[in-house]
Structures are given as C-alpha cells and as structure tokens.
Backbone as CSV, one residue per row, in Angstrom:
resi,resn,N_x,N_y,N_z,CA_x,CA_y,CA_z,C_x,C_y,C_z
1,MET,-53.178,22.479,-31.364,-52.155,21.744,-32.082,-50.867,22.351,-31.484
2,LYS,-50.695,23.640,-31.334,-49.803,24.285,-30.720,-49.308,23.785,-29.181
3,ARG,-50.475,23.565,-28.656,-50.315,23.024,-27.351,-49.320,21.588,-27.248
4,PHE,-50.089,20.716,-28.273,-49.418,19.386,-28.414,-47.945,19.415,-28.525
5,PHE,-47.480,20.415,-29.538,-45.979,20.463,-29.738,-45.291,21.019,-28.441
6,VAL,-45.835,21.919,-27.640,-45.322,22.454,-26.650,-45.235,21.245,-25.442
7,LEU,-46.206,20.698,-25.186,-46.252,19.569,-24.411,-45.204,18.279,-24.851
8,LEU,-45.229,18.020,-26.148,-44.289,17.006,-26.566,-42.728,17.520,-26.544
9,ALA,-42.703,18.824,-26.632,-41.186,19.458,-26.443,-40.948,19.097,-24.878
10,LEU,-41.906,19.675,-24.057,-41.454,19.610,-22.642,-41.185,18.042,-22.147
11,SER,-42.096,17.034,-22.724,-41.861,15.966,-22.358,-40.506,15.260,-22.656
12,ALA,-40.115,15.504,-24.179,-38.994,15.142,-24.493,-37.713,15.595,-23.876
13,GLY,-37.931,17.028,-23.456,-36.988,17.797,-22.722,-36.653,16.972,-21.153
14,MET,-37.897,16.696,-20.461,-37.871,15.991,-19.426,-37.221,14.675,-19.360
15,LEU,-37.579,13.828,-20.406,-36.886,12.497,-20.617,-35.470,12.608,-20.701
16,SER,-35.127,13.688,-21.584,-33.670,13.730,-21.859,-32.785,14.106,-20.763
17,CYS,-33.506,14.953,-19.945,-32.915,15.236,-18.628,-32.699,14.155,-17.591
18,THR,-33.586,13.403,-17.550,-33.640,12.323,-16.549,-32.676,11.055,-16.985
19,ASN,-32.971,10.859,-18.373,-32.091,9.642,-18.828,-30.549,10.315,-18.889
20,GLY,-30.255,11.215,-19.260,-29.009,11.794,-19.603,-28.220,11.791,-18.287
21,GLY,-28.821,12.173,-17.024,-28.235,12.260,-16.103,-27.931,11.030,-15.089
22,SER,-28.866,10.179,-15.473,-28.675,8.857,-14.610,-27.631,7.845,-15.101
23,THR,-27.381,6.936,-14.132,-26.040,6.064,-14.462,-26.979,4.715,-14.391
24,THR,-26.655,3.770,-15.182,-26.976,2.430,-15.020,-26.547,1.735,-13.915
25,GLU,-27.249,0.549,-13.506,-26.816,0.017,-12.479,-25.466,-0.826,-12.834
26,ALA,-25.006,-1.095,-13.839,-23.746,-1.597,-14.399,-22.611,-0.570,-14.248
27,GLU,-23.041,0.601,-14.650,-22.182,1.835,-14.271,-21.973,2.057,-13.018
28,LYS,-22.851,1.983,-12.292,-22.622,2.272,-10.743,-21.681,1.091,-10.164
29,SER,-21.897,-0.140,-10.572,-21.189,-1.209,-10.113,-19.794,-1.009,-10.636
30,GLU,-19.711,-0.667,-11.613,-18.239,-0.547,-12.421,-17.399,0.777,-11.532
31,VAL,-18.203,1.633,-11.227,-17.508,2.703,-10.534,-17.230,2.063,-9.030
32,SER,-18.076,1.320,-8.520,-17.818,1.074,-7.130,-16.724,-0.077,-7.232
33,ALA,-16.549,-0.809,-8.042,-15.498,-1.834,-8.482,-14.315,-0.973,-8.533
34,THR,-14.170,0.006,-9.242,-13.147,0.853,-9.341,-12.609,1.492,-8.084
35,GLU,-13.602,2.135,-7.552,-13.345,2.697,-6.160,-12.709,1.655,-5.199
36,LYS,-13.310,0.549,-5.287,-12.697,-0.564,-4.265,-11.159,-0.817,-4.598
37,VAL,-10.702,-0.968,-6.030,-9.557,-1.178,-6.239,-8.602,0.160,-5.843
38,ASP,-9.154,1.253,-6.095,-8.368,2.366,-5.731,-8.180,2.519,-4.274
39,ALA,-9.290,1.978,-3.463,-9.058,2.148,-2.070,-7.926,0.893,-1.437
40,ALA,-8.218,-0.147,-2.061,-7.300,-1.267,-1.725,-5.762,-0.929,-2.073
41,LYS,-5.623,-0.238,-3.250,-4.420,0.214,-3.407,-3.658,1.247,-2.367
42,LYS,-4.516,2.147,-2.202,-4.048,3.065,-1.251,-3.836,2.549,-0.015
43,GLU,-4.462,1.509,0.542,-4.149,0.966,1.906,-2.840,0.271,1.780
44,VAL,-2.590,-0.305,0.629,-1.250,-1.099,0.567,-0.205,0.091,0.520
45,MET,-0.348,1.032,-0.156,0.662,2.249,-0.367,0.998,2.915,1.003
46,VAL,-0.289,3.235,1.643,0.072,3.690,2.982,1.147,3.040,4.097
47,ILE,0.672,1.438,3.887,1.775,0.869,4.745,2.990,0.840,3.981
48,HIS,3.348,0.735,2.764,4.490,0.768,2.187,5.302,2.180,2.399
49,ASP,4.562,3.173,2.066,5.098,4.575,2.429,5.808,4.617,3.840
50,LYS,4.889,4.294,4.694,5.195,4.387,6.182,6.518,3.514,6.525
51,THR,6.491,2.284,5.870,7.892,1.499,6.184,9.094,2.041,5.389
52,MET,8.677,2.315,4.095,9.970,3.159,3.516,10.369,4.112,3.982
53,ALA,9.770,5.094,4.589,10.387,6.191,5.510,11.023,5.708,6.765
54,GLN,11.050,4.561,7.148,11.974,3.959,8.313,13.357,3.616,7.625
55,MET,13.569,3.383,6.427,14.699,2.825,5.822,15.799,3.677,6.154
56,GLY,15.792,4.993,6.290,16.851,5.974,6.702,17.333,5.397,8.392
57,GLU,16.241,5.469,8.851,16.635,5.163,10.371,17.241,3.629,10.474
58,MET,16.812,2.627,9.632,17.652,1.305,9.861,19.047,1.782,9.184
59,GLY,19.225,2.431,8.346,20.805,2.519,7.879,21.396,3.282,8.973
60,GLN,20.969,4.205,9.778,21.721,4.697,10.840,21.828,3.813,11.996
61,LEU,20.922,3.071,12.152,21.116,1.914,13.291,22.012,1.131,12.943
62,THR,22.214,0.673,11.658,23.042,-0.266,11.113,24.416,0.280,11.435
63,THR,24.745,1.628,11.007,26.064,2.159,11.029,26.387,1.977,12.602
64,LYS,25.499,2.576,13.571,25.772,2.532,15.124,26.176,1.169,15.495
65,LEU,25.352,0.158,14.819,25.684,-1.182,15.534,26.985,-1.754,14.971
66,LYS,27.353,-1.670,13.916,28.688,-1.705,13.430,29.724,-1.020,14.129
67,ALA,29.689,0.081,14.469,30.401,0.867,15.342,30.625,0.244,16.676
68,ALA,29.510,-0.114,17.032,29.487,-0.779,18.588,30.193,-2.118,18.579
69,ALA,29.961,-2.979,17.460,30.852,-4.092,17.362,32.120,-4.290,17.488
70,VAL,32.736,-2.958,17.082,34.285,-2.943,17.063,34.641,-2.829,18.476
71,GLU,33.979,-2.265,19.332,34.347,-2.195,20.806,33.737,-3.196,21.800
72,ALA,32.924,-4.092,21.351,32.109,-4.871,22.065,33.067,-6.266,22.237
73,THR,32.618,-6.949,23.266,33.439,-8.128,23.484,32.507,-9.410,23.023
74,ASP,31.196,-9.080,23.304,30.180,-10.205,22.810,29.385,-9.405,21.629
75,THR,29.772,-9.823,20.557,29.056,-9.434,19.254,27.745,-10.144,18.734
76,ALA,27.701,-11.226,19.271,26.439,-11.908,18.790,25.226,-11.209,18.514
77,ALA,24.830,-10.454,19.650,23.411,-9.824,19.458,23.549,-8.737,18.653
78,ILE,24.623,-7.965,18.484,24.936,-6.865,17.472,24.684,-7.511,16.054
79,TYR,25.419,-8.358,15.834,25.409,-9.041,14.441,23.765,-9.451,14.024
80,ASN,23.354,-9.724,14.740,21.958,-10.501,14.817,21.012,-9.406,14.525
81,ALA,21.241,-8.186,15.152,20.520,-7.104,14.963,20.730,-6.579,13.523
82,ILE,22.037,-6.434,13.217,22.406,-6.108,11.911,21.762,-6.747,10.734
83,ASN,21.804,-8.082,11.086,21.201,-9.099,10.182,19.614,-8.940,9.970
84,ASP,19.127,-8.780,11.133,17.470,-8.527,10.916,17.186,-7.161,10.277
85,LEU,18.079,-6.233,10.486,17.826,-4.829,9.723,18.083,-5.027,8.219
86,ALA,19.170,-5.759,8.015,19.348,-6.151,6.520,18.282,-6.929,5.822
87,GLN,17.850,-7.965,6.723,16.432,-8.749,5.938,15.443,-7.886,5.831
88,ALA,15.093,-7.093,6.837,14.015,-6.294,6.820,14.012,-5.282,5.382
89,LYS,15.147,-4.755,5.243,15.525,-3.922,4.063,15.295,-4.785,2.664
90,ASP,15.828,-6.055,2.803,15.818,-6.888,1.517,14.334,-7.216,1.180
91,SER,13.681,-7.433,2.400,12.278,-8.007,2.075,11.411,-6.745,1.464
92,MET,11.680,-5.440,1.928,10.973,-4.570,1.246,11.496,-4.334,-0.237
93,MET,12.694,-4.433,-0.458,13.217,-4.200,-1.863,12.526,-5.284,-2.855
94,ASP,12.543,-6.459,-2.231,12.131,-7.648,-2.867,10.395,-7.433,-3.181
95,TRP,9.755,-6.999,-2.175,8.317,-6.646,-2.420,8.232,-5.621,-3.354
96,MET,8.988,-4.448,-3.477,8.733,-3.600,-4.461,9.244,-4.117,-5.824
97,HIS,10.108,-4.859,-5.950,10.484,-5.373,-7.098,9.355,-6.298,-7.744
98,ASN,8.682,-6.955,-6.992,7.678,-7.879,-7.436,6.291,-7.494,-7.609
99,PHE,6.155,-6.310,-6.834,4.804,-5.747,-6.954,4.371,-5.378,-8.516
100,GLU,3.201,-5.620,-8.682,2.635,-5.254,-10.208,1.548,-4.237,-9.744
101,ASN,1.478,-3.133,-10.729,0.459,-2.179,-10.688,-0.687,-3.016,-11.230
102,PRO,-1.836,-2.850,-10.332,-2.940,-3.586,-10.722,-3.611,-2.935,-12.076
103,ASP,-3.490,-1.540,-12.158,-3.936,-0.842,-13.409,-3.490,-1.261,-14.575
104,GLU,-2.213,-1.903,-14.320,-1.681,-2.598,-15.874,-1.949,-4.049,-15.958
105,MET,-2.647,-4.658,-15.129,-3.119,-6.005,-15.176,-4.461,-6.271,-15.966
106,GLU,-4.331,-7.367,-16.869,-5.901,-7.523,-17.600,-6.466,-8.495,-16.810
107,ILE,-6.941,-8.193,-15.642,-7.904,-8.889,-14.852,-9.061,-8.470,-14.444
108,SER,-10.012,-8.935,-13.767,-11.274,-8.251,-13.242,-10.905,-7.352,-12.229
109,GLU,-11.748,-6.409,-11.861,-11.556,-5.543,-10.855,-11.735,-6.199,-9.490
110,GLU,-12.589,-7.383,-9.411,-12.523,-8.175,-8.290,-11.303,-8.987,-7.939
111,GLU,-10.660,-9.293,-8.995,-9.255,-10.060,-9.035,-8.359,-9.046,-8.506
112,LYS,-8.331,-7.787,-8.988,-7.550,-6.744,-8.729,-7.545,-6.549,-7.098
113,VAL,-8.606,-6.420,-6.706,-8.977,-6.107,-5.201,-8.132,-7.334,-4.259
114,GLU,-8.326,-8.713,-4.790,-7.878,-9.648,-4.067,-6.347,-9.781,-4.183
115,TYR,-5.934,-9.237,-5.384,-4.354,-9.272,-5.408,-3.882,-8.207,-4.392
116,LEU,-4.550,-7.063,-4.329,-4.195,-5.802,-3.543,-4.327,-6.451,-1.989
117,ASN,-5.234,-7.116,-1.728,-5.523,-7.653,-0.268,-4.276,-8.559,-0.110
118,ALA,-3.957,-9.305,-1.050,-2.679,-10.230,-0.773,-1.475,-9.438,-0.533
119,GLU,-1.391,-8.366,-1.387,0.045,-7.696,-1.191,-0.126,-6.740,0.084
120,LYS,-1.311,-6.433,0.391,-1.373,-5.572,1.809,-0.951,-6.554,3.003
121,ALA,-1.284,-7.961,2.943,-0.887,-8.806,3.989,0.593,-9.081,4.051
122,LYS,1.141,-8.883,2.836,2.625,-9.165,2.685,3.336,-8.022,3.244
123,MET,2.892,-6.608,2.877,3.417,-5.446,3.275,3.158,-5.291,4.659
124,THR,2.001,-5.822,5.349,1.832,-5.653,6.686,3.086,-6.466,7.390
125,ASP,3.220,-7.658,6.868,4.370,-8.671,7.494,5.723,-7.956,7.636
126,ILE,5.938,-7.290,6.336,7.247,-6.365,6.221,7.454,-5.363,7.222
127,ALA,6.264,-4.494,7.313,6.375,-3.575,8.276,6.299,-3.961,9.644
128,GLU,5.894,-5.052,10.050,5.827,-5.509,11.305,7.418,-6.093,11.900
129,TYR,7.681,-6.775,10.744,9.294,-7.100,10.794,10.240,-6.079,10.838
130,THR,9.908,-4.905,10.120,10.667,-3.724,10.102,10.755,-3.224,11.552
131,ASN,9.453,-3.145,11.924,9.339,-2.280,13.035,10.259,-3.144,14.471
132,ARG,10.052,-4.668,14.310,10.585,-5.498,15.447,12.186,-5.294,15.175
133,SER,12.785,-5.273,13.871,14.125,-5.003,13.714,14.670,-3.722,14.361
134,ILE,13.740,-2.587,14.193,14.288,-1.531,14.669,14.306,-1.419,16.084
135,ASP,13.373,-1.949,16.765,13.111,-2.102,18.212,14.373,-2.872,18.774
136,LYS,14.501,-4.140,18.221,15.719,-4.808,18.861,16.973,-4.160,18.406
137,ALA,17.220,-3.470,17.410,18.354,-2.767,17.197,18.794,-1.630,18.228
138,LYS,17.535,-1.024,18.498,17.682,0.151,19.701,17.963,-0.362,21.003
139,GLU,17.376,-1.731,21.324,17.582,-2.496,22.547,18.960,-2.864,22.755
140,VAL,19.575,-3.421,21.452,21.027,-4.034,21.547,21.968,-2.487,22.064
141,LEU,21.678,-1.399,21.141,22.391,-0.485,21.206,22.607,0.206,22.657
142,ALA,21.190,0.242,23.201,20.982,0.677,24.610,21.747,-0.232,25.702
143,LYS,21.892,-1.441,25.438,22.694,-2.331,26.298,24.360,-2.066,26.178
144,GLN,24.643,-1.618,25.033,26.094,-1.546,24.593,26.552,-0.126,25.299
145,ASN,25.539,0.813,25.789,25.994,2.036,26.240,26.206,2.126,27.796
C-alpha cells in the first residue's frame, strides 16, 4: 500500500511538471503572432528613426540653399531643391501624425502585421524621397560653389 501511494505521488508529480511547463499550440501561435507584430513594428521604426536622423541635415541644407539663392542668377534649381527638402519633411511629419500604434488597435495580430507592412512601405518611400532630396540639394550646392 505504501508503494502504491509513493508511485501515485511520483506519477502526479511527473504529470504536473510536464503539463505545467508546456504551452498549447494556441499559446505558441499567439506568441508567434505577437512576435511577428513586434518584428514588423521594429522594421518600421528602424526606417523611421534613420530618416528622422536626417532632418537636421535637411534643415542645414535648406539654410545653405537659401543663402546660395541670394547670390545666384539662376535660382530655379535651388528653389526646386528647397521645395523637395520641404516636401520630404512634410511627408515625414504627415506620416508620424497619421501613424497609429498597433498595440492600441482592436484588430487581430494578422491585421496588425498587414497594417505595419503597409506603413513600412510608406516609410520606405519617404526614406527614399528624403535621400533623393538630400542628394539633389548637395548636388545643387556643389554647382553653386
């Protein structure tokens, strides 16, 4: 009888250890979905942060372009470059104003990933436009010197 209780206690202990430490498929899927959302959000924010870091350079280029316009005879290229820098900045500000934190959205994890992928595409376009605008401004300034 003593053996029976010992075996019963050991069996119960083993079952509680294996069941308590395991996760169900639904829990694994939920964790995966949450990780996908976090990864997608991180991708968007990496592009955002890199582009935001260029805002200071864009301001400096705008200042230099405006100063160059005072002495230039042909100012069309200068003002086009200034306009492109302003549009790149406005695009970034608009994106930030309209971006919604998916953690606060009442939609499924899959929909959050879709939303973030769309936002990543928008942010990528803004980053590319920003880079082109900076390159163009530098080119215009180089021609002025």
